[in-house]
C-alpha positions as CSV (number, residue, x, y, z in Angstrom):
1,M,25.9,-7.6,22.2
2,L,22.2,-7.4,22.7
3,Y,19.8,-10.3,23.7
4,S,16.2,-11.0,24.1
5,P,14.5,-11.0,27.6
6,Q,15.0,-14.1,29.2
7,P,11.8,-16.0,30.5
8,M,11.0,-15.1,33.9
9,H,8.1,-17.3,35.5
10,I,7.0,-21.0,36.2
11,P,6.9,-23.2,33.5
12,D,4.5,-26.1,33.3
13,G,6.3,-28.8,34.7
14,F,7.9,-27.6,37.4
15,L,4.7,-28.3,39.7
16,S,2.4,-31.4,40.6
17,L,-1.1,-31.1,39.0
18,P,-2.8,-31.1,42.1
19,V,-0.7,-28.0,43.4
20,S,-1.0,-26.7,40.0
21,L,-4.9,-26.7,40.5
22,A,-5.1,-25.7,43.8
23,L,-3.3,-22.5,43.4
24,W,-5.7,-22.1,40.3
25,L,-8.6,-22.3,42.4
26,I,-7.3,-20.1,45.5
27,S,-6.0,-17.2,42.7
28,I,-9.4,-17.1,40.8
29,L,-11.2,-16.6,44.3
30,L,-9.2,-13.6,45.6
31,I,-8.4,-12.2,42.5
32,G,-12.5,-12.8,41.8
33,S,-13.2,-10.4,45.4
34,A,-10.4,-8.1,44.5
35,V,-12.8,-7.3,41.3
36,R,-15.4,-6.8,43.7
37,R,-14.1,-4.7,45.6
38,L,-13.4,-2.2,42.7
39,E,-16.4,0.4,42.9
40,K,-15.6,0.7,46.6
41,T,-11.2,1.3,46.5
42,L,-11.0,2.6,42.6
43,S,-12.5,5.8,41.3
44,E,-13.3,6.1,37.6
45,R,-10.5,8.7,36.9
46,E,-7.9,5.8,37.9
47,V,-8.5,3.3,35.9
48,P,-6.2,4.4,33.1
49,L,-3.3,4.5,35.4
50,M,-3.9,0.9,35.9
51,G,-3.3,0.9,32.5
52,V,-0.6,2.9,32.4
53,L,1.5,1.0,35.1
54,A,0.9,-2.4,33.5
55,A,2.4,-0.9,30.8
56,A,5.4,0.3,32.8
57,I,5.4,-3.4,34.6
58,F,5.8,-5.0,31.7
59,A,8.5,-2.9,30.0
60,G,10.3,-2.8,32.9
61,Q,10.1,-6.9,33.5
62,M,12.1,-7.3,30.0
63,L,15.0,-5.7,31.3
64,N,16.8,-8.8,33.5
65,F,19.7,-7.3,35.0
66,T,22.5,-9.4,36.1
67,V,22.7,-10.2,39.7
68,T,25.4,-12.1,40.6
69,G,27.2,-15.6,39.9
70,G,25.4,-15.6,35.9
71,T,22.5,-14.7,37.3
72,S,19.6,-12.4,36.6
73,G,16.9,-10.8,38.4
74,H,13.9,-8.4,36.6
75,L,11.3,-5.9,38.5
76,L,8.3,-7.5,39.7
77,G,6.5,-4.1,40.0
78,A,4.0,-5.1,42.6
79,A,5.1,-3.3,45.7
80,L,5.0,-0.2,43.5
81,A,1.5,-0.8,41.8
82,T,0.2,-1.2,45.7
83,I,1.8,2.3,46.8
84,L,0.2,3.9,43.8
85,L,-3.2,2.3,43.9
86,G,-3.7,0.0,46.6
87,P,-3.8,-3.4,47.0
88,Y,-6.9,-4.7,45.0
89,P,-6.5,-2.6,41.7
90,A,-2.8,-3.6,42.2
91,M,-3.6,-7.2,42.2
92,L,-5.5,-6.7,38.8
93,V,-2.8,-4.7,37.7
94,M,-0.6,-7.8,38.2
95,T,-2.7,-10.3,36.8
96,S,-3.1,-8.5,33.9
97,V,0.9,-8.5,33.2
98,V,1.2,-12.4,34.4
99,S,-1.6,-13.4,31.5
100,V,-0.4,-11.6,28.7
101,Q,3.2,-13.0,29.5
102,A,1.5,-16.4,29.8
103,L,-1.2,-16.1,26.7
104,L,0.8,-14.2,24.2
105,F,4.4,-14.8,24.6
106,Q,4.1,-18.0,26.5
107,D,6.4,-17.1,29.4
108,G,5.5,-19.1,32.3
109,G,3.3,-22.3,31.8
110,L,-0.8,-22.1,31.6
111,V,-1.2,-25.0,33.6
112,V,0.8,-23.3,36.7
113,M,-0.1,-19.8,35.5
114,G,-2.3,-20.0,39.0
115,A,0.7,-20.5,40.8
116,N,2.4,-17.5,38.9
117,L,-0.9,-15.6,39.7
118,F,-0.7,-16.6,42.9
119,N,2.7,-15.6,43.7
120,M,3.1,-12.3,41.9
121,A,-0.5,-10.7,42.2
122,I,-1.6,-12.1,45.6
123,V,1.7,-12.9,47.5
124,G,3.9,-9.8,46.1
125,V,1.0,-7.5,46.2
126,W,-0.4,-8.4,50.1
127,S,3.3,-8.5,51.2
128,A,4.5,-5.4,49.9
129,Y,1.1,-3.7,51.0
130,A,1.7,-5.1,54.8
131,V,4.7,-4.5,54.9
132,F,4.9,-0.7,53.4
133,S,2.0,0.2,55.7
134,L,3.8,-0.7,58.6
135,V,6.9,1.3,58.1
136,R,4.8,4.5,57.1
137,R,2.9,4.1,60.0
138,L,6.1,3.8,62.2
139,A,7.2,6.7,60.0
140,G,4.5,9.1,60.6
141,K,4.4,12.3,58.4
142,A,8.3,12.1,58.2
143,R,9.7,11.7,54.2
144,W,11.8,8.9,55.0
145,G,8.8,6.7,55.4
146,L,7.9,6.9,51.9
147,F,11.4,5.7,50.6
148,A,12.2,3.0,53.5
149,G,9.0,1.4,53.3
150,G,9.2,1.4,49.3
151,F,12.3,-0.3,49.6
152,A,11.4,-2.9,52.1
153,A,7.8,-3.6,50.5
154,A,9.7,-4.4,47.2
155,W,12.6,-6.5,48.8
156,S,9.4,-8.2,50.7
157,S,7.3,-8.9,47.5
158,I,10.3,-10.7,45.9
159,F,11.7,-12.5,49.0
160,L,8.2,-13.7,49.5
161,A,7.0,-14.7,46.3
162,A,10.5,-16.8,46.0
163,L,9.9,-18.6,49.1
164,A,6.2,-19.4,47.9
165,C,7.3,-20.7,45.0
166,A,10.0,-22.7,47.0
167,L,7.3,-24.1,49.0
168,E,5.3,-25.0,45.9
169,L,8.1,-26.5,44.4
170,A,8.2,-29.1,47.6
171,L,4.7,-29.5,47.4
172,S,5.2,-30.8,44.1
173,G,7.8,-33.0,44.6
174,T,10.2,-31.3,42.4
175,S,12.6,-30.4,45.0
176,P,12.9,-30.9,49.0
177,A,12.1,-28.2,50.8
178,N,15.2,-28.2,52.8
179,L,17.0,-27.4,49.0
180,A,14.7,-24.8,47.2
181,V,13.8,-22.9,49.7
182,P,17.1,-21.7,51.0
183,A,18.2,-21.5,47.2
184,M,15.5,-19.5,46.0
185,G,15.3,-17.4,49.2
186,G,19.2,-17.0,49.1
187,I,19.2,-15.9,45.5
188,H,15.9,-13.5,45.4
189,A,17.6,-12.0,48.5
190,L,20.2,-10.4,46.4
191,I,17.2,-9.7,44.1
192,G,15.3,-8.0,45.9
193,I,17.8,-5.6,46.4
194,G,17.4,-4.5,42.5
195,E,13.6,-4.4,43.3
196,G,13.7,-2.0,46.5
197,L,16.3,0.3,43.9
198,I,14.2,0.5,41.6
199,T,11.3,1.2,43.4
200,I,13.1,4.1,45.1
201,G,14.2,5.5,42.2
202,A,10.6,5.4,40.7
203,L,9.0,6.8,44.1
204,G,12.3,9.3,43.8
205,F,11.4,10.7,40.2
206,L,7.5,11.1,41.1
207,Y,8.1,13.0,44.7
208,A,10.0,15.2,42.8
209,A,7.9,15.7,39.3
210,R,4.9,14.4,40.9
211,P,4.1,14.1,44.7
212,D,0.4,14.5,44.3
213,L,0.0,10.8,42.7
214,L,1.7,9.5,45.8
215,S,-1.3,11.0,48.2
216,S,-4.4,8.7,47.5
217,E,-6.4,12.1,48.2
218,N,-4.8,14.2,45.7
219,R,-4.4,11.5,43.2
220,Q,-7.8,11.6,41.7
221,Q,-7.6,15.5,40.7
222,A,-3.7,14.9,39.3
223,L,-4.8,12.4,36.9
224,N,-4.5,13.9,33.4
225,R,-3.5,13.5,30.3
226,T,0.6,14.6,31.0
227,V,0.2,11.3,33.6
228,W,-0.7,9.1,30.6
229,L,1.6,10.4,28.0
230,G,4.4,10.4,30.5
231,G,3.7,7.1,31.6
232,G,3.4,6.0,28.2
233,I,6.7,7.2,26.9
234,I,8.5,5.5,30.0
235,A,7.1,2.4,29.1
236,V,8.1,2.5,25.7
237,L,11.6,3.6,26.4
238,L,11.9,0.6,28.8
239,T,10.5,-1.2,25.8
240,V,13.1,0.2,23.3
241,F,15.7,-0.6,25.6
242,S,14.9,-4.3,26.5
243,P,17.3,-5.8,24.0
244,L,19.9,-5.0,26.1
245,A,18.4,-7.3,28.9
246,S,21.0,-9.6,30.3
247,S,21.3,-13.1,29.1
248,H,22.1,-14.8,32.5
249,P,19.0,-17.3,33.6
250,D,16.4,-16.0,36.1
251,G,17.0,-16.7,39.6
252,L,13.7,-19.6,39.1
253,E,15.9,-21.1,36.3
254,W,19.1,-20.4,37.9
255,V,18.4,-22.9,40.8
256,A,16.2,-25.3,38.7
257,E,20.0,-25.8,37.0
258,Q,21.4,-26.0,40.6
259,L,19.1,-28.4,41.9
260,Q,19.0,-30.1,38.6
261,F,15.0,-30.1,37.9
262,I,15.8,-27.8,34.8
263,E,14.9,-30.9,32.8
264,S,11.5,-31.2,34.1
265,A,10.5,-27.9,32.3
266,R,7.8,-28.9,29.4
267,P,7.6,-27.1,26.1
268,P,3.9,-24.5,26.0
269,F,1.1,-26.1,24.3
270,Y,1.6,-23.5,21.6
271,E,3.3,-20.3,20.5
272,I,2.5,-17.1,19.1
273,I,5.4,-14.4,20.4
274,P,7.9,-17.3,22.1
275,D,10.9,-15.6,23.9
276,Y,9.6,-12.1,23.1
277,L,10.6,-12.1,19.5
278,V,8.1,-11.3,16.7
279,P,8.0,-13.7,14.2
280,G,9.0,-12.9,10.7
281,I,11.3,-10.0,11.7
282,P,15.4,-11.2,11.2
283,N,16.9,-8.6,13.1
284,E,16.7,-9.6,16.8
285,A,16.3,-6.3,18.2
286,L,13.6,-5.2,16.5
287,A,11.9,-8.2,17.1
288,T,12.3,-7.7,20.9
289,I,11.1,-3.7,20.7
290,A,8.0,-5.5,18.3
291,A,7.0,-7.5,20.6
292,G,7.4,-5.4,23.4
293,I,5.4,-2.5,22.0
294,L,2.5,-5.3,20.9
295,G,2.4,-6.4,24.4
296,L,2.2,-2.7,25.9
297,V,-0.7,-2.7,24.1
298,V,-2.3,-5.9,24.8
299,V,-1.5,-5.1,28.6
300,T,-2.5,-1.7,29.0
301,L,-6.3,-2.9,27.1
302,A,-6.3,-5.9,29.3
303,A,-5.6,-3.7,33.1
304,M,-8.1,-0.9,31.3
305,S,-11.0,-3.8,31.3
306,A,-10.9,-3.3,34.9
307,G,-12.6,-0.1,34.6
308,L,-15.8,-2.2,32.8
309,L,-15.7,-4.9,35.2
310,R,-15.6,-1.8,37.9
311,R,-19.1,-0.6,36.1
312,R,-20.4,-3.9,36.0
313,T,-20.3,-4.1,40.0
314,Q,-21.7,-0.7,40.6
315,G,-24.6,-2.0,38.6
């Protein structure tokens, strides 16, 4: 049976206005700082890689996978982007993905988009960077450090982003911390295992096919049309399989149902392509694939626009 992907991010209504506004402010300041640092952390040749990664992460997030107890999880991708590009470009990759999901597909509220950016583009990226850097230092040049670090970074990014969301719910008065924190932490500890395995799989594929992409010293010379074409094909294939996504609620929605605050969710202010279904296409699978392809194009352009921001900071 085919399904459309489930909404994955915090909807409007779950967080209070003061918490939402505070997280908007923090996210704007930190993401703005990342833009200013692009000049020193990103070469001109790496800008298209941001687009390819954003597209692959967007497509990967459409494939919810079943976890346990009628729950699903989905790829976050912050760890993979951080490992391949570094934290500042990864922040902008995740910002592009989250923004397109909210603005075009109504996945995640607009009032709380600052919170979704904070959890995924900031907490997710920097927790992955800290854990991966620590494991790689401990491992030295040993190959296992790449894979152990990748798994640990991916798991940590999911788990800590979930805890951040739980604390935001508590600060908003939506659910007490003594209920929200263990509920969010428990289910996302399991989802994080899936994230870790997917990340190991991606790193293993790159290690076998293009190990030069895993080295910051060699990456600039390694980037060519083959990389863009291969990444694009992978993103499109993931999108084609998106109708097979799990129909079970994701971790946050499951927690909201269990703790009985799901009714706090408010409908979006507008609808363009809600639920990842292009209006006017009667076949749900084709409507989902069409939405995914459109999303790939938009998110790729959004991430690559960081190249323009980079040139402006240089000027």
